[in-house]
C-alpha positions in Angstrom: 219.0 152.6 17.9 217.5 149.1 18.1 214.7 149.9 15.5 217.3 151.1 13.0 219.4 148.0 13.2 216.2 145.8 12.9 215.2 147.8 9.8 218.7 147.4 8.3 218.6 143.6 9.0 215.2 143.4 7.4 216.5 145.2 4.3 219.4 142.8 4.1 217.0 139.9 4.3 214.8 141.3 1.5 217.8 141.7 -0.8 219.0 138.2 0.0 215.6 136.7 -0.6 215.4 138.4 -4.0 218.7 137.1 -5.0 218.0 133.5 -3.9 214.4 133.4 -5.3 215.4 131.5 -8.6 217.4 128.9 -6.8 214.8 128.5 -4.1 212.1 127.9 -6.7 214.2 125.4 -8.6 214.9 123.4 -5.4 211.3 123.6 -4.4 210.1 122.3 -7.7 212.5 119.3 -7.5 211.6 118.6 -3.9 207.9 118.5 -4.6 208.1 116.6 -7.8 206.8 113.1 -6.9 208.0 111.5 -10.1 211.6 111.9 -9.1 213.4 109.4 -6.9 213.2 109.9 -3.2 217.0 110.5 -2.9 217.0 113.3 -5.4 214.0 114.9 -3.7 215.7 114.6 -0.3 218.9 116.2 -1.5 216.8 119.1 -3.0 215.0 119.5 0.3 218.3 119.7 2.2 219.7 122.2 -0.3 216.5 124.3 0.2 216.9 124.2 3.9 220.6 125.3 3.8 220.0 128.0 1.2 221.9 131.1 2.2 222.1 130.1 5.9 218.3 130.5 6.2 218.3 134.2 5.2 216.8 133.4 1.8 213.5 132.6 3.5 210.7 134.9 2.7 209.1 134.2 6.1 212.1 135.9 7.7 211.2 139.3 6.1 209.1 141.5 8.3 207.3 144.6 7.2 208.7 147.7 9.0 207.9 151.3 8.9 210.4 153.1 6.6 210.3 156.2 8.8 210.7 154.7 12.3 211.5 151.0 11.8 208.5 150.0 13.9 207.4 146.5 13.2 203.7 146.7 14.2 200.7 148.5 12.9 202.1 148.8 9.4 199.9 150.0 6.5 201.6 148.1 3.7 200.5 150.2 0.8 202.4 153.2 2.1 205.1 151.3 4.2 204.3 153.4 7.2 203.2 152.6 10.8 199.8 153.9 11.7 201.2 156.9 13.7 203.5 158.1 10.9 200.6 157.4 8.4 198.4 159.7 10.5 201.0 162.4 10.8 201.8 162.5 7.1 198.2 162.4 6.1 197.3 165.3 8.3 200.3 167.3 6.8 199.1 166.4 3.3 202.2 164.5 2.4 200.3 161.5 1.2 198.6 162.0 -2.2 195.0 161.0 -2.3 194.6 160.6 1.5 192.2 162.9 3.3 190.8 162.9 6.8 187.3 161.4 6.7 184.4 163.4 8.0 180.8 162.4 7.8 
């Protein structure tokens, strides 16, 4: 049950990050603009830090397997962990993926 709750938390963070992206970019532009006064830049940095209680950060989003919720060994093109990728490839459920033999 832990993996499912982690997967749901990650999905919530992804949605939150998408919604806050425009605001985050605006604050970031102001905070990094050296032609503006230091006080304005400082306020923009504080607003950036407190954006959505920290859930708007893209660094908080972790790739997880869409089948099992596993957070390690993810093949990002398919969104699957290595074990689920292997099972689906062997069953022929992934188009264009074949077992290699040489």
